[in-house]
KEMARKOL-243237 format. One line per field, with one value per atom (N, C-alpha, C): residue number from 0; residue in three letters; atom name; y negated, x negated, z negated. Coordinates in Angstrom, 3 decimals, padded with zeros to 6 digits, always signed. Last residue first. Example, Ala and Ser with C-alpha at 12.3 -4.5 7.8 and 13.67 -1.06 7.14 Angstrom:
! residues 2
vofi 1 1 1 0 0 0
lumkol SER SER SER ALA ALA ALA
marza N CA C N CA C
c2 +002.250 +001.060 -000.030 +005.690 +004.500 +003.300
c1 -012.850 -013.670 -012.900 -013.190 -012.300 -013.200
c3 -007.080 -007.140 -007.870 -007.800 -007.800 -007.800
//
This chain:
! residues 127
vofi 126 126 126 125 125 125 124 124 124 123 123 123 122 122 122 121 121 121 120 120 120 119 119 119 118 118 118 117 117 117 116 116 116 115 115 115 114 114 114 113 113 113 112 112 112 111 111 111 110 110 110 109 109 109 108 108 108 107 107 107 106 106 106 105 105 105 104 104 104 103 103 103 102 102 102 101 101 101 100 100 100 99 99 99 98 98 98 97 97 97 96 96 96 95 95 95 94 94 94 93 93 93 92 92 92 91 91 91 90 90 90 89 89 89 88 88 88 87 87 87 86 86 86 85 85 85 84 84 84 83 83 83 82 82 82 81 81 81 80 80 80 79 79 79 78 78 78 77 77 77 76 76 76 75 75 75 74 74 74 73 73 73 72 72 72 71 71 71 70 70 70 69 69 69 68 68 68 67 67 67 66 66 66 65 65 65 64 64 64 63 63 63 62 62 62 61 61 61 60 60 60 59 59 59 58 58 58 57 57 57 56 56 56 55 55 55 54 54 54 53 53 53 52 52 52 51 51 51 50 50 50 49 49 49 48 48 48 47 47 47 46 46 46 45 45 45 44 44 44 43 43 43 42 42 42 41 41 41 40 40 40 39 39 39 38 38 38 37 37 37 36 36 36 35 35 35 34 34 34 33 33 33 32 32 32 31 31 31 30 30 30 29 29 29 28 28 28 27 27 27 26 26 26 25 25 25 24 24 24 23 23 23 22 22 22 21 21 21 20 20 20 19 19 19 18 18 18 17 17 17 16 16 16 15 15 15 14 14 14 13 13 13 12 12 12 11 11 11 10 10 10 9 9 9 8 8 8 7 7 7 6 6 6 5 5 5 4 4 4 3 3 3 2 2 2 1 1 1 0 0 0
lumkol UNK UNK UNK UNK UNK UNK UNK UNK UNK UNK UNK UNK UNK UNK UNK UNK UNK UNK UNK UNK UNK UNK UNK UNK UNK UNK UNK UNK UNK UNK UNK UNK UNK UNK UNK UNK UNK UNK UNK UNK UNK UNK UNK UNK UNK UNK UNK UNK UNK UNK UNK UNK UNK UNK UNK UNK UNK UNK UNK UNK UNK UNK UNK UNK UNK UNK UNK UNK UNK UNK UNK UNK UNK UNK UNK UNK UNK UNK UNK UNK UNK UNK UNK UNK UNK UNK UNK UNK UNK UNK UNK UNK UNK UNK UNK UNK UNK UNK UNK UNK UNK UNK UNK UNK UNK UNK UNK UNK UNK UNK UNK UNK UNK UNK UNK UNK UNK UNK UNK UNK UNK UNK UNK UNK UNK UNK UNK UNK UNK UNK UNK UNK UNK UNK UNK UNK UNK UNK UNK UNK UNK UNK UNK UNK UNK UNK UNK UNK UNK UNK UNK UNK UNK UNK UNK UNK UNK UNK UNK UNK UNK UNK UNK UNK UNK UNK UNK UNK UNK UNK UNK UNK UNK UNK UNK UNK UNK UNK UNK UNK UNK UNK UNK UNK UNK UNK UNK UNK UNK UNK UNK UNK UNK UNK UNK UNK UNK UNK UNK UNK UNK UNK UNK UNK UNK UNK UNK UNK UNK UNK UNK UNK UNK UNK UNK UNK UNK UNK UNK UNK UNK UNK UNK UNK UNK UNK UNK UNK UNK UNK UNK UNK UNK UNK UNK UNK UNK UNK UNK UNK UNK UNK UNK UNK UNK UNK UNK UNK UNK UNK UNK UNK UNK UNK UNK UNK UNK UNK UNK UNK UNK UNK UNK UNK UNK UNK UNK UNK UNK UNK UNK UNK UNK UNK UNK UNK UNK UNK UNK UNK UNK UNK UNK UNK UNK UNK UNK UNK UNK UNK UNK UNK UNK UNK UNK UNK UNK UNK UNK UNK UNK UNK UNK UNK UNK UNK UNK UNK UNK UNK UNK UNK UNK UNK UNK UNK UNK UNK UNK UNK UNK UNK UNK UNK UNK UNK UNK UNK UNK UNK UNK UNK UNK UNK UNK UNK UNK UNK UNK UNK UNK UNK UNK UNK UNK UNK UNK UNK UNK UNK UNK UNK UNK UNK UNK UNK UNK UNK UNK UNK UNK UNK UNK UNK UNK UNK UNK UNK UNK UNK UNK UNK UNK UNK UNK UNK UNK UNK UNK UNK UNK
marza N CA C N CA C N CA C N CA C N CA C N CA C N CA C N CA C N CA C N CA C N CA C N CA C N CA C N CA C N CA C N CA C N CA C N CA C N CA C N CA C N CA C N CA C N CA C N CA C N CA C N CA C N CA C N CA C N CA C N CA C N CA C N CA C N CA C N CA C N CA C N CA C N CA C N CA C N CA C N CA C N CA C N CA C N CA C N CA C N CA C N CA C N CA C N CA C N CA C N CA C N CA C N CA C N CA C N CA C N CA C N CA C N CA C N CA C N CA C N CA C N CA C N CA C N CA C N CA C N CA C N CA C N CA C N CA C N CA C N CA C N CA C N CA C N CA C N CA C N CA C N CA C N CA C N CA C N CA C N CA C N CA C N CA C N CA C N CA C N CA C N CA C N CA C N CA C N CA C N CA C N CA C N CA C N CA C N CA C N CA C N CA C N CA C N CA C N CA C N CA C N CA C N CA C N CA C N CA C N CA C N CA C N CA C N CA C N CA C N CA C N CA C N CA C N CA C N CA C N CA C N CA C N CA C N CA C N CA C N CA C N CA C N CA C N CA C N CA C N CA C N CA C N CA C
c2 -058.797 -058.549 -059.735 -059.917 -059.111 -058.849 -061.128 -061.941 -061.198 -058.869 -059.838 -060.682 -057.432 -056.868 -057.835 -059.415 -059.038 -058.400 -059.343 -060.586 -060.294 -056.725 -057.134 -058.407 -056.894 -055.980 -056.313 -058.729 -059.059 -058.154 -057.178 -058.444 -058.799 -055.087 -054.757 -055.992 -056.579 -055.996 -055.642 -057.271 -058.374 -057.754 -054.781 -055.440 -056.597 -052.088 -053.480 -054.220 -049.784 -049.818 -051.168 -050.223 -049.839 -049.979 -050.755 -051.768 -051.418 -048.318 -049.466 -050.601 -046.566 -046.396 -047.657 -047.027 -047.565 -047.566 -045.790 -047.205 -047.831 -043.184 -043.836 -045.333 -042.838 -042.816 -043.418 -042.909 -043.917 -043.970 -040.603 -041.863 -042.988 -038.623 -038.802 -040.175 -038.958 -039.155 -039.447 -038.286 -039.622 -039.926 -035.562 -036.463 -037.916 -034.566 -034.439 -035.448 -035.109 -035.811 -035.739 -033.473 -034.976 -035.650 -031.013 -031.307 -032.837 -031.264 -031.041 -031.433 -031.426 -032.475 -032.432 -028.874 -029.994 -031.283 -027.140 -027.250 -028.442 -028.468 -028.041 -028.185 -027.242 -028.316 -027.835 -024.962 -025.610 -026.788 -024.261 -023.345 -023.985 -026.311 -026.345 -025.378 -027.494 -026.653 -026.693 -030.822 -029.579 -028.767 -033.207 -032.278 -030.926 -035.087 -035.120 -034.049 -035.458 -034.097 -033.924 -038.150 -037.573 -036.158 -038.961 -039.058 -038.338 -036.686 -037.985 -037.845 -034.124 -035.186 -036.502 -030.983 -032.236 -033.377 -028.243 -029.243 -030.469 -024.773 -026.182 -027.115 -022.401 -022.910 -024.347 -021.712 -021.943 -022.470 -021.252 -022.392 -022.738 -018.846 -020.019 -021.309 -017.113 -017.288 -018.515 -017.279 -017.813 -017.972 -018.284 -017.279 -017.945 -020.528 -020.170 -019.175 -021.164 -020.412 -019.992 -022.655 -021.453 -020.536 -024.937 -023.988 -022.680 -026.166 -025.951 -024.847 -026.623 -026.931 -026.657 -026.033 -025.167 -025.362 -026.451 -026.797 -025.832 -026.424 -025.848 -026.209 -029.412 -028.379 -027.692 -029.905 -030.271 -029.085 -028.918 -029.373 -029.762 -028.343 -027.204 -027.640 -030.737 -029.967 -028.835 -031.451 -032.164 -031.416 -028.971 -029.659 -030.320 -027.658 -028.694 -029.520 -025.883 -025.395 -026.427 -026.902 -026.747 -026.188 -026.825 -025.963 -025.803 -028.828 -027.406 -026.484 -031.115 -030.733 -029.215 -031.153 -031.062 -030.595 -031.412 -030.175 -030.047 -033.925 -032.698 -031.410 -035.524 -035.488 -034.259 -035.021 -034.797 -034.651 -035.894 -034.533 -034.153 -038.588 -037.794 -036.310 -039.383 -039.437 -038.605 -038.914 -038.289 -038.233 -040.718 -039.271 -038.499 -043.120 -042.674 -041.202 -044.283 -043.441 -042.731 -045.498 -046.306 -045.535 -043.623 -044.196 -045.025 -042.999 -042.014 -042.607 -045.378 -044.985 -043.869 -045.580 -046.503 -046.047 -042.210 -043.436 -044.315 -040.656 -040.871 -042.183 -040.484 -039.634 -039.928 -041.963 -042.602 -041.735 -040.294 -041.187 -041.905 -039.054 -038.246 -039.167 -041.078 -040.469 -039.783 -041.340 -042.494 -041.964 -038.885 -039.165 -040.335 -039.108 -038.099 -038.453 -041.122 -041.370 -040.392 -039.686 -040.910 -041.228 -037.755 -037.344 -038.494 -039.311 -038.523 -038.056 -040.272 -041.247 -040.476 -037.808 -038.569 -039.592 -037.028 -036.246 -037.029 -039.211 -038.903 -038.149 -038.668 -039.983 -039.825 -036.101 -036.300 -037.622 -036.696 -035.783 -035.926 -038.301 -038.823 -037.997 -036.503 -037.637 -038.247 -033.006 -034.149 -035.377 -029.883 -031.033 -032.313
c1 -115.022 -116.319 -117.288 -112.580 -113.469 -114.842 -111.518 -111.939 -112.843 -110.924 -111.944 -112.396 -109.113 -110.356 -111.375 -107.020 -107.688 -109.093 -106.298 -106.860 -107.615 -105.417 -106.542 -107.131 -103.232 -104.359 -105.633 -101.618 -102.110 -103.310 -100.982 -101.732 -102.385 -099.546 -100.753 -101.614 -097.369 -098.380 -099.697 -096.116 -096.672 -097.719 -095.210 -096.338 -096.964 -094.539 -094.165 -095.379 -095.155 -095.184 -094.925 -094.720 -096.061 -096.243 -091.905 -092.967 -094.324 -090.782 -090.704 -091.690 -091.797 -092.230 -092.021 -090.518 -091.824 -092.214 -088.009 -088.029 -089.433 -088.807 -087.889 -087.868 -090.273 -090.922 -090.135 -088.199 -089.175 -089.959 -086.716 -086.063 -087.102 -088.698 -088.082 -087.467 -089.001 -090.180 -089.626 -086.531 -086.995 -088.201 -086.435 -085.481 -085.987 -088.619 -088.622 -087.676 -087.645 -088.871 -088.980 -085.355 -085.190 -086.365 -086.755 -085.806 -085.578 -088.234 -088.931 -088.006 -086.035 -086.896 -087.729 -084.860 -084.083 -084.923 -086.896 -086.696 -085.820 -089.116 -087.765 -087.574 -092.364 -091.551 -090.169 -093.941 -093.417 -092.437 -094.721 -093.880 -093.225 -096.532 -095.185 -094.272 -097.926 -097.960 -096.512 -098.736 -097.965 -097.994 -099.860 -100.641 -099.977 -096.948 -098.346 -099.112 -094.218 -094.705 -096.243 -093.783 -093.212 -093.932 -096.710 -095.329 -095.081 -099.077 -098.596 -097.237 -099.873 -100.904 -100.414 -099.004 -098.430 -099.460 -101.104 -100.603 -100.118 -100.452 -100.968 -100.361 -099.454 -100.302 -100.900 -097.999 -097.278 -098.181 -100.087 -099.178 -098.455 -101.214 -102.034 -101.087 -099.133 -099.713 -100.567 -098.622 -097.654 -098.218 -101.688 -100.766 -099.751 -102.384 -102.430 -101.381 -101.980 -103.186 -103.249 -099.711 -099.683 -100.835 -100.241 -099.361 -099.417 -103.570 -102.317 -101.497 -105.897 -104.775 -103.457 -107.797 -107.723 -106.558 -105.819 -106.858 -106.870 -104.972 -104.923 -106.099 -104.105 -105.074 -104.957 -100.687 -101.893 -102.843 -098.406 -099.385 -100.720 -096.774 -097.331 -098.369 -095.959 -096.922 -097.523 -094.119 -095.373 -096.449 -092.425 -092.603 -094.030 -091.510 -092.440 -092.546 -089.422 -090.784 -091.824 -086.999 -087.847 -089.221 -085.923 -085.323 -086.219 -087.430 -087.472 -086.978 -086.761 -088.239 -088.203 -084.084 -084.548 -085.949 -084.066 -083.494 -083.964 -085.237 -085.889 -085.362 -083.325 -084.731 -085.445 -081.098 -081.049 -082.463 -082.078 -081.670 -081.636 -082.444 -083.632 -083.355 -079.788 -080.833 -082.016 -078.578 -078.083 -079.174 -080.090 -080.079 -079.627 -079.516 -080.902 -080.885 -077.060 -077.174 -078.567 -076.699 -077.258 -077.455 -075.693 -076.921 -077.546 -073.275 -074.265 -075.630 -071.900 -072.148 -073.235 -071.763 -072.499 -072.808 -072.045 -071.298 -072.159 -073.899 -073.679 -072.814 -074.553 -073.410 -073.011 -076.777 -075.547 -074.359 -078.884 -078.357 -077.086 -079.408 -078.660 -078.079 -080.680 -079.411 -078.615 -082.898 -081.965 -080.593 -084.085 -083.668 -082.677 -084.733 -083.716 -083.149 -086.666 -085.397 -084.299 -088.580 -087.944 -086.626 -089.280 -088.727 -088.031 -090.383 -089.200 -088.516 -092.590 -091.623 -090.344 -093.965 -093.502 -092.400 -094.573 -093.715 -093.111 -096.255 -095.101 -094.067 -098.358 -097.646 -096.288 -099.153 -098.735 -097.833 -100.067 -098.932 -098.367 -102.289 -101.198 -099.908 -103.952 -103.351 -102.174 -103.120 -103.938 -103.218 -102.710 -101.983 -102.965
c3 -149.853 -149.298 -149.442 -150.805 -151.752 -151.282 -148.604 -149.712 -150.662 -147.072 -146.594 -147.722 -148.705 -148.410 -147.865 -148.668 -150.062 -149.718 -145.954 -146.591 -147.912 -145.868 -145.068 -145.587 -147.661 -147.934 -147.102 -146.286 -147.571 -147.966 -144.027 -143.841 -145.205 -145.367 -144.624 -144.419 -146.374 -147.314 -146.613 -143.959 -144.769 -145.825 -142.974 -142.335 -143.202 -145.281 -144.777 -144.191 -146.456 -145.019 -144.467 -149.146 -148.676 -147.183 -149.172 -149.573 -149.063 -148.370 -147.499 -147.833 -150.617 -149.229 -148.408 -153.095 -152.891 -151.409 -152.923 -153.262 -152.844 -152.509 -151.627 -151.715 -154.884 -153.612 -152.481 -156.759 -156.817 -155.415 -155.975 -156.023 -155.926 -156.408 -155.078 -154.946 -159.148 -158.245 -156.824 -160.127 -160.360 -159.437 -159.390 -158.945 -158.995 -161.013 -159.548 -158.858 -163.620 -163.105 -161.589 -163.703 -163.776 -163.220 -163.712 -162.620 -162.582 -166.132 -164.811 -163.578 -167.844 -167.783 -166.451 -167.572 -167.144 -167.059 -168.528 -167.126 -166.663 -171.028 -170.651 -169.159 -171.339 -170.999 -170.541 -171.621 -172.869 -172.581 -169.041 -169.763 -171.062 -168.495 -167.755 -168.459 -171.622 -170.401 -169.740 -172.652 -172.795 -171.503 -172.077 -172.684 -172.893 -172.277 -171.956 -172.791 -172.302 -172.574 -172.156 -171.727 -172.926 -173.289 -169.655 -170.138 -171.430 -168.131 -168.474 -169.157 -167.169 -167.421 -167.869 -168.359 -167.823 -168.078 -167.538 -168.402 -167.810 -166.638 -166.237 -167.142 -167.114 -168.146 -167.771 -164.874 -166.072 -167.194 -162.904 -162.783 -164.163 -163.843 -163.769 -163.777 -163.467 -164.811 -164.885 -160.748 -161.651 -163.054 -159.188 -159.663 -160.533 -156.429 -157.907 -158.217 -153.871 -154.171 -155.662 -153.908 -153.075 -153.487 -155.369 -155.909 -155.116 -155.341 -154.621 -155.214 -156.562 -157.302 -156.572 -154.573 -155.742 -156.589 -151.557 -152.429 -153.611 -148.044 -149.443 -150.255 -146.449 -146.574 -148.006 -145.636 -146.314 -146.413 -144.545 -143.601 -144.286 -146.599 -145.848 -144.903 -147.488 -148.287 -147.556 -145.596 -145.670 -146.397 -143.873 -145.080 -145.135 -141.513 -141.439 -142.701 -141.102 -141.479 -141.480 -140.591 -139.435 -139.758 -143.119 -142.090 -140.860 -144.412 -144.866 -143.745 -142.920 -143.013 -143.385 -143.400 -142.045 -142.045 -146.229 -145.606 -144.137 -146.551 -147.096 -146.446 -145.322 -144.783 -145.281 -147.056 -145.634 -145.048 -149.573 -149.341 -147.870 -148.961 -149.394 -149.213 -148.360 -147.365 -147.657 -150.993 -149.724 -148.653 -152.492 -152.781 -151.569 -151.331 -151.352 -151.544 -149.360 -150.548 -150.483 -147.015 -148.101 -149.423 -145.308 -144.915 -146.117 -146.531 -146.502 -146.217 -146.153 -147.483 -147.550 -143.286 -143.991 -145.433 -141.853 -142.152 -143.072 -139.168 -140.643 -140.786 -136.519 -136.963 -138.475 -136.184 -135.734 -136.209 -136.872 -137.852 -137.478 -134.428 -135.522 -136.509 -133.115 -132.499 -133.604 -134.723 -134.565 -134.048 -134.200 -135.526 -135.475 -131.486 -131.876 -133.288 -131.623 -130.883 -131.325 -133.066 -133.708 -132.994 -131.125 -132.480 -133.158 -129.178 -128.888 -130.199 -130.627 -130.041 -129.782 -131.011 -132.190 -131.717 -128.390 -129.183 -130.361 -127.587 -126.899 -127.699 -129.544 -129.528 -128.851 -128.648 -129.958 -130.078 -126.056 -126.255 -127.615 -126.737 -125.940 -126.119 -128.191 -128.891 -128.080 -127.356 -127.354 -127.949 -128.820 -128.350 -128.400
//
């Protein structure tokens, strides 16, 4: 697919997303957990999870055995240095939910045009 086709496809996808969002009520639209679940399920159902599009790396879960995964260490927080097997599953579940919530909170900030202008100004002043 060439770049023009990709752009047209992306525009069509955005239009469809707007059409689908019209079916949601205000409380659903403002519920971050609802929206995160909706987006995740659409991605999962279509086989287009973002993780699936990344190039596999040595640390990719797909290329590691369960034995390797379970001995990976948590690099931060309350369980820093402990292996995944040593960490309570409810903590890992909580951590995933918190990460989703934080990313939902952070994404609009990172995509805001004012921040992009600020970064350009910062890069110019730094040079």
